[in-house]
Each structure stands twice: as C-alpha cells, then as structure tokens.
C-alpha positions as a Python dict, from the first residue, in 0.01 Angstrom:
ca = {
    (1, 'X'): (0, 0, 0),
    (2, 'X'): (-273, -255, 64),
    (3, 'X'): (-355, -102, 403),
    (4, 'X'): (-361, 252, 266),
    (5, 'X'): (-593, 155, -22),
    (6, 'X'): (-830, -32, 210),
    (7, 'X'): (-828, 259, 456),
    (8, 'X'): (-911, 506, 178),
    (9, 'X'): (-1201, 287, 60),
    (10, 'X'): (-1340, 253, 413),
    (11, 'X'): (-1317, 629, 478),
    (12, 'X'): (-1481, 716, 146),
    (13, 'X'): (-1757, 461, 195),
    (14, 'X'): (-1828, 573, 552),
    (15, 'X'): (-1860, 936, 442),
    (16, 'X'): (-2073, 857, 138),
    (17, 'X'): (-2305, 600, 291),
    (18, 'X'): (-2311, 781, 622),
    (19, 'X'): (-2462, 1084, 454),
    (20, 'X'): (-2712, 864, 271),
    (21, 'X'): (-2811, 680, 587),
    (22, 'X'): (-2922, 1011, 734),
    (23, 'X'): (-3204, 1012, 476),
    (24, 'X'): (-3428, 711, 520),
    (25, 'X'): (-3580, 748, 172),
    (26, 'X'): (-3259, 641, 2),
    (27, 'X'): (-3246, 263, -67),
    (28, 'X'): (-2930, 78, 40),
    (29, 'X'): (-2840, -291, 45),
    (30, 'X'): (-2553, -496, 188),
    (31, 'X'): (-2430, -832, 61),
    (32, 'X'): (-2189, -1097, 189),
    (33, 'X'): (-2105, -1424, 14),
    (34, 'X'): (-1863, -1714, 60),
    (35, 'X'): (-1780, -2015, -152),
    (36, 'X'): (-1549, -2214, -378),
    (37, 'X'): (-1274, -2052, -586),
    (38, 'X'): (-1092, -2207, -882),
    (39, 'X'): (-753, -2050, -974),
    (40, 'X'): (-694, -1951, -1337),
    (41, 'X'): (-386, -1826, -1520),
    (42, 'X'): (-16, -1889, -1574),
    (43, 'X'): (86, -1849, -1210),
    (44, 'X'): (-98, -2174, -1135),
    (45, 'X'): (64, -2387, -1406),
    (46, 'X'): (394, -2572, -1415),
    (47, 'X'): (655, -2560, -1692),
    (48, 'X'): (462, -2820, -1890),
    (49, 'X'): (142, -2617, -1874),
    (50, 'X'): (-29, -2851, -1628),
    (51, 'X'): (-250, -2687, -1366),
    (52, 'X'): (-94, -2708, -1017),
    (53, 'X'): (-393, -2584, -817),
    (54, 'X'): (-764, -2654, -842),
    (55, 'X'): (-932, -2505, -538),
    (56, 'X'): (-956, -2215, -297),
    (57, 'X'): (-1189, -2008, -81),
    (58, 'X'): (-1377, -1703, -210),
    (59, 'X'): (-1530, -1409, -23),
    (60, 'X'): (-1735, -1121, -157),
    (61, 'X'): (-1881, -808, 8),
    (62, 'X'): (-2055, -500, -126),
    (63, 'X'): (-2262, -198, -28),
    (64, 'X'): (-2500, -65, -294),
    (65, 'X'): (-2714, 243, -345),
    (66, 'X'): (-3021, 162, -558),
    (67, 'X'): (-3143, 416, -814),
    (68, 'X'): (-3511, 504, -796),
    (69, 'X'): (-3503, 605, -1166),
    (70, 'X'): (-3459, 235, -1247),
    (71, 'X'): (-3726, 118, -1003),
    (72, 'X'): (-3448, 33, -755),
    (73, 'X'): (-3334, -256, -973),
    (74, 'X'): (-3001, -90, -1060),
    (75, 'X'): (-2755, -58, -773),
    (76, 'X'): (-2413, 108, -769),
    (77, 'X'): (-2158, 108, -489),
    (78, 'X'): (-1834, -34, -357),
    (79, 'X'): (-1712, -390, -335),
    (80, 'X'): (-1436, -603, -187),
    (81, 'X'): (-1373, -946, -335),
    (82, 'X'): (-1096, -1182, -232),
    (83, 'X'): (-982, -1538, -291),
    (84, 'X'): (-742, -1755, -94),
    (85, 'X'): (-599, -1989, -356),
    (86, 'X'): (-409, -2306, -276),
    (87, 'X'): (-104, -2365, -494),
    (88, 'X'): (98, -2686, -501),
    (89, 'X'): (408, -2831, -662),
    (90, 'X'): (382, -3204, -604),
    (91, 'X'): (732, -3273, -744),
    (92, 'X'): (885, -3061, -468),
    (93, 'X'): (610, -3137, -210),
    (94, 'X'): (559, -2763, -176),
    (95, 'X'): (218, -2614, -94),
    (96, 'X'): (147, -2242, -64),
    (97, 'X'): (-138, -1995, -35),
    (98, 'X'): (-189, -1726, -296),
    (99, 'X'): (-412, -1423, -255),
    (100, 'X'): (-617, -1244, -523),
    (101, 'X'): (-825, -942, -422),
    (102, 'X'): (-1025, -668, -591),
    (103, 'X'): (-1107, -332, -432),
    (104, 'X'): (-1346, -139, -650),
    (105, 'X'): (-1682, -12, -764),
    (106, 'X'): (-1974, -231, -862),
    (107, 'X'): (-2281, -204, -1081),
    (108, 'X'): (-2560, -452, -1000),
    (109, 'X'): (-2880, -497, -1206),
    (110, 'X'): (-3171, -702, -1079),
    (111, 'X'): (-3403, -808, -1363),
    (112, 'X'): (-3725, -823, -1159),
    (113, 'X'): (-3858, -665, -842),
    (114, 'X'): (-3989, -995, -713),
    (115, 'X'): (-3902, -1249, -445),
    (116, 'X'): (-3702, -1451, -700),
    (117, 'X'): (-3493, -1266, -956),
    (118, 'X'): (-3180, -1325, -1165),
    (119, 'X'): (-2922, -1045, -1174),
    (120, 'X'): (-2600, -941, -1344),
    (121, 'X'): (-2314, -738, -1200),
    (122, 'X'): (-1977, -594, -1298),
    (123, 'X'): (-1695, -489, -1063),
    (124, 'X'): (-1398, -273, -1167),
    (125, 'X'): (-1105, -151, -961),
    (126, 'X'): (-765, -220, -812),
    (127, 'X'): (-658, -584, -807),
    (128, 'X'): (-384, -733, -591),
    (129, 'X'): (-207, -1066, -640),
    (130, 'X'): (7, -1204, -356),
    (131, 'X'): (253, -1492, -376),
    (132, 'X'): (319, -1720, -78),
    (133, 'X'): (616, -1721, 153),
    (134, 'X'): (855, -2003, 59),
    (135, 'X'): (1034, -2191, 339),
    (136, 'X'): (1264, -2488, 368),
    (137, 'X'): (1385, -2708, 650),
    (138, 'X'): (1752, -2667, 742),
    (139, 'X'): (1885, -2877, 1028),
    (140, 'X'): (1542, -2913, 1181),
    (141, 'X'): (1473, -2539, 1157),
    (142, 'X'): (1241, -2368, 912),
    (143, 'X'): (1418, -2104, 701),
    (144, 'X'): (1245, -1842, 485),
    (145, 'X'): (1377, -1874, 130),
    (146, 'X'): (1148, -1613, -29),
    (147, 'X'): (919, -1364, 141),
    (148, 'X'): (560, -1305, 33),
    (149, 'X'): (534, -1054, -252),
    (150, 'X'): (247, -852, -399),
    (151, 'X'): (171, -694, -735),
    (152, 'X'): (-113, -464, -836),
    (153, 'X'): (-313, -414, -1152),
    (154, 'X'): (-655, -337, -1297),
    (155, 'X'): (-928, -580, -1194),
    (156, 'X'): (-1244, -680, -1384),
    (157, 'X'): (-1503, -917, -1238),
    (158, 'X'): (-1835, -996, -1413),
    (159, 'X'): (-2093, -1183, -1206),
    (160, 'X'): (-2430, -1348, -1260),
    (161, 'X'): (-2662, -1489, -999),
    (162, 'X'): (-3008, -1541, -857),
    (163, 'X'): (-3167, -1384, -550),
    (164, 'X'): (-3428, -1584, -357),
    (165, 'X'): (-3554, -1322, -113),
    (166, 'X'): (-3252, -1248, 105),
    (167, 'X'): (-3066, -1558, -16),
    (168, 'X'): (-2807, -1516, -298),
    (169, 'X'): (-2636, -1770, -524),
    (170, 'X'): (-2378, -1642, -773),
    (171, 'X'): (-2097, -1724, -1015),
    (172, 'X'): (-1821, -1464, -1060),
    (173, 'X'): (-1509, -1455, -1276),
    (174, 'X'): (-1208, -1241, -1187),
    (175, 'X'): (-1057, -1209, -1534),
    (176, 'X'): (-689, -1318, -1538),
    (177, 'X'): (-460, -1015, -1555),
    (178, 'X'): (-82, -1000, -1583),
    (179, 'X'): (122, -939, -1267),
    (180, 'X'): (499, -908, -1240),
    (181, 'X'): (672, -1032, -926),
    (182, 'X'): (1052, -1052, -901),
    (183, 'X'): (1099, -1069, -1276),
    (184, 'X'): (824, -1326, -1332),
    (185, 'X'): (536, -1193, -1541),
    (186, 'X'): (230, -1417, -1551),
    (187, 'X'): (-149, -1402, -1534),
    (188, 'X'): (-374, -1476, -1236),
    (189, 'X'): (-750, -1488, -1200),
    (190, 'X'): (-1022, -1715, -1065),
    (191, 'X'): (-1376, -1844, -1081),
    (192, 'X'): (-1597, -1819, -774),
    (193, 'X'): (-1919, -2005, -693),
    (194, 'X'): (-2068, -1832, -389),
    (195, 'X'): (-2364, -1848, -153),
    (196, 'X'): (-2472, -1568, 78),
    (197, 'X'): (-2732, -1305, 155),
    (198, 'X'): (-2835, -954, 55),
    (199, 'X'): (-2998, -733, 317),
    (200, 'X'): (-3213, -450, 183),
    (201, 'X'): (-3280, -146, 399),
    (202, 'X'): (-3591, -69, 194),
    (203, 'X'): (-3900, -238, 54),
    (204, 'X'): (-3847, -340, -309),
    (205, 'X'): (-4219, -358, -365),
}
C-alpha cells in the first residue's frame, strides 16, 4: 500500500507541476529539511508510563505553488514528511527503529516578502506508522520473532519557522494519532526541529 500511495502522489505531482512548469509566470518553490525528531505517544512508553525513546531523525520535503492573489506569500502543494524513531526497552536490551510518515497536502504562509520572514504551515494527509522487526538469538543464529508491521491513519502536522533567504529553520509537530497493530491500539507522533533550504523559481520581490 505504501508503494502504491507514493506512486500515486508522484504521478499526480508530476502531471500537475509539469503543466505549471510549462508556464514560467507561475511561481513554484521546493524545500528540503533534515533534523532531530522526538517520539511522542503511547507506543513509546513502557507499562509504567515511562518514555522508552527520546530521539530520532526527521526529514521533510515539499513542492509549493504560490498564489499571486496573496502576493506569493501563500503557497499550496504536496509534502512528504518522515521520521526514523529509535525505540528501546532497556530491561530486555532490545532496540528497534520505528517509522512515522505523512503523505499529504500543505498550506504554507510567509508573513513578509523580505529576505528574513517567519512563516506558518499546516500539512494534512495519509499517515503511516511502522513497527520494527523483532529478532532473537537462538543457538548463535538470529531468528525473526515478529515481522515489521504498518498501520495507516489521518495525519496532521502544524509547523512554524523562519526563512533567512534560502535557509530555513523550523519546528513541526506530527500530532499523535491512534494506530492499531496486531491488537495493540496506541498513539504515535513526534516533534521535529529541522534545518534546510527553500529554492524559489521566481523573484519574491
């Protein structure tokens, strides 16, 4: 399902933005960011409610079309956000990688058309939470106890940040949503603190 959703998004975006690219007067921007992710939600807590994981890696990409009616400060488009979250159970010395992704649409509002400007954004779409593969050693051989599983839901991610020319610094919050995997129903979300760049294919001024 993940591959089919991603393929559909890529096809739709290539058709939409391909047609726009044929007209140079339409403003488009691209953004890529990377940074720190902090897991949130019940999937990252033990039976006593203590947090088992505190860090991860976040990635964020988008392609936006900026509306001339709003002086190009308002952009709408598609986005892909993902986090690789490190989970751990120190009692069992077990460490795993969890995945949390959002495939969706994004609204992005830049407050000023200047070199330095704060902005706010909101992403909505399909979210995917993936649990790690669980293995154990048996006679010197690694045996898979549980395969990696995925669950899907509705994703919401507000974001605030500052643009310094092409440079971007942002804080985003993927709101914890409930996912059910093999009878376990819990929430998963994350904070992201990212750094990156936004490339504009037009002159903001």
